matplotlib code that plots the C-alpha trace (Angstrom):
import matplotlib.pyplot as plt

x = [-26.6, -28.7, -28.3, -26.3, -23.7, -23.3, -22.8, -20.2, -18.3, -18.5, -17.1, -14.4, -13.3, -13.6, -11.6, -8.7, -8.8, -10.8, -13.9, -16.9, -18.8, -22.3, -23.6, -27.4, -28.7, -31.9, -34.5, -34.6, -37.1, -34.9, -36.9, -35.4, -36.4, -38.6, -36.3, -33.3, -35.1, -35.8, -32.2, -30.9, -33.5, -32.2, -28.6, -29.5, -31.4, -28.5, -26.0, -28.3, -27.8, -24.2, -22.7, -20.3, -18.3, -18.2, -18.3, -15.0, -13.6, -10.1, -8.6, -7.6, -4.3, -6.0, -8.6, -10.5, -10.7, -13.1, -16.3, -15.5, -14.2, -12.5, -12.5, -11.8, -13.3, -13.2, -11.0, -13.3, -12.8, -15.7, -16.1, -18.6, -19.9, -20.9, -22.5, -23.3, -25.0, -26.8, -24.3, -20.9, -18.1, -14.3, -12.5, -8.9, -7.5, -8.9, -6.5, -4.8, -1.4, -2.3, -0.2, -2.9, -5.7, -5.7, -7.8, -11.4, -13.8, -17.1, -18.7, -22.0, -24.0, -25.1, -28.9, -29.5, -29.8, -29.2, -26.6, -23.4, -20.5, -16.9, -13.6, -10.4, -7.3, -4.4, -6.8, -8.9, -12.1, -15.1, -18.4, -21.6, -25.0, -27.4, -30.5, -32.0, -31.3, -34.1, -33.6, -33.3, -36.8, -37.3, -35.0, -36.7, -33.6, -33.8, -30.2, -29.0, -31.4, -30.3, -26.8, -24.8, -24.3, -21.6, -19.9, -18.5, -15.5, -14.2, -10.8, -8.4, -5.6, -5.7, -4.6, -2.6, -2.7, -2.8, -5.5, -8.0, -11.1, -11.1, -14.1]
y = [8.4, 11.1, 14.9, 15.2, 12.7, 14.5, 17.9, 16.2, 14.8, 18.1, 20.2, 17.6, 17.9, 21.7, 22.2, 20.2, 22.2, 19.5, 19.4, 17.0, 15.5, 14.2, 11.5, 11.4, 8.2, 8.1, 5.4, 3.7, 6.2, 9.2, 10.3, 10.7, 8.9, 11.2, 10.5, 11.6, 14.8, 15.5, 14.9, 17.3, 20.0, 19.6, 20.0, 23.1, 24.7, 24.1, 25.6, 28.7, 29.5, 28.4, 28.8, 31.5, 28.8, 26.7, 28.8, 30.6, 29.5, 28.4, 26.0, 27.4, 26.5, 23.5, 21.5, 20.3, 18.8, 16.1, 17.0, 20.5, 21.5, 25.0, 27.2, 30.8, 33.3, 37.1, 37.5, 35.4, 31.8, 29.4, 26.5, 24.1, 22.0, 18.7, 17.2, 20.4, 19.4, 22.7, 23.7, 25.4, 24.3, 25.0, 25.2, 24.4, 25.6, 29.1, 29.7, 33.0, 31.8, 30.8, 31.8, 33.3, 34.0, 37.3, 38.3, 37.2, 40.2, 38.5, 35.1, 34.6, 31.5, 31.6, 31.4, 32.4, 35.6, 34.1, 36.0, 34.4, 35.0, 33.8, 33.6, 33.2, 32.0, 29.6, 26.7, 27.7, 29.7, 28.8, 29.8, 29.8, 30.6, 32.8, 31.2, 28.3, 27.9, 26.6, 24.0, 25.4, 25.8, 24.1, 21.1, 17.8, 15.9, 17.0, 15.9, 18.3, 21.0, 21.0, 19.4, 20.9, 24.6, 27.1, 29.7, 32.8, 34.0, 37.5, 38.5, 41.4, 39.9, 40.6, 38.0, 38.9, 35.6, 35.4, 32.7, 34.7, 35.8, 39.4, 41.5]
z = [-14.0, -12.1, -12.5, -9.2, -10.4, -13.7, -12.0, -9.6, -12.6, -14.4, -11.5, -10.8, -14.5, -14.7, -11.4, -13.0, -16.2, -18.1, -20.1, -20.3, -23.1, -22.3, -24.6, -24.8, -26.4, -28.3, -28.8, -32.3, -33.6, -32.5, -29.4, -26.0, -22.8, -20.5, -17.6, -19.7, -20.6, -16.9, -16.0, -18.7, -17.5, -14.0, -15.1, -17.2, -14.3, -11.9, -14.5, -15.0, -11.4, -10.8, -14.3, -13.4, -11.5, -14.7, -17.9, -18.7, -15.4, -14.7, -12.1, -8.7, -7.1, -5.5, -7.5, -4.5, -1.1, 0.2, -1.5, -2.6, -6.1, -6.6, -9.8, -10.4, -12.6, -12.9, -9.8, -7.6, -6.2, -6.4, -4.0, -5.3, -2.3, -3.8, -0.6, 1.5, 4.8, 5.6, 8.2, 8.7, 6.5, 6.7, 3.4, 4.3, 0.9, 1.6, 4.5, 4.9, 3.8, 0.2, -2.8, -4.9, -2.4, -0.5, 2.5, 2.0, 1.9, 1.0, 0.7, -1.0, -1.9, -5.5, -5.9, -2.3, -0.3, 3.1, 5.1, 6.2, 8.4, 7.8, 9.5, 7.6, 9.5, 9.0, 9.4, 6.5, 5.8, 8.0, 6.6, 8.7, 7.4, 9.4, 8.1, 6.2, 2.5, 0.4, -2.3, -5.9, -7.4, -10.8, -10.1, -9.6, -8.3, -4.7, -4.0, -6.7, -5.6, -1.9, -1.7, -4.7, -3.8, -4.9, -2.8, -4.5, -2.6, -3.1, -1.9, -2.2, -4.1, -7.9, -10.4, -13.5, -15.5, -19.3, -19.1, -17.1, -19.1, -20.3, -19.4]

ax = plt.figure().add_subplot(projection="3d")
ax.plot(x, y, z, "-o")
ax.set_aspect("equal")
plt.show()
């Protein structure tokens, strides 16, 4: 299994309020395969950039759609794009009639400073980038470095849930 597939499975599990155990097998002498080490380093590098969508997060009202997984943390919603194609994307679950999502005030791509515009309506939240996003540095798996991206969505509706992390 490559690093991109592990991240896909992780985000699918987390968005459904699950967890994931990763079993790393060793050779007979106790050493690890170099390819396995590379995969683990790629996963760690991706989590270092996008971890706020994973660690201490909770499920959103919708776990996902197509190749997008949703989580929430500290009042923000996170949309993990598992197969982003470098263009505009419409997130149907982020429409302006959602039960827990308010009016979107800001959309950011974690690990990137490229500006973006967005429109929220009854069809969803359409996000358009105003530039080219570079693949994550330090990740050898180019599919993971360029196709698995996370959007942080800030909105004006506060949550009062007993399962939200306390700051």
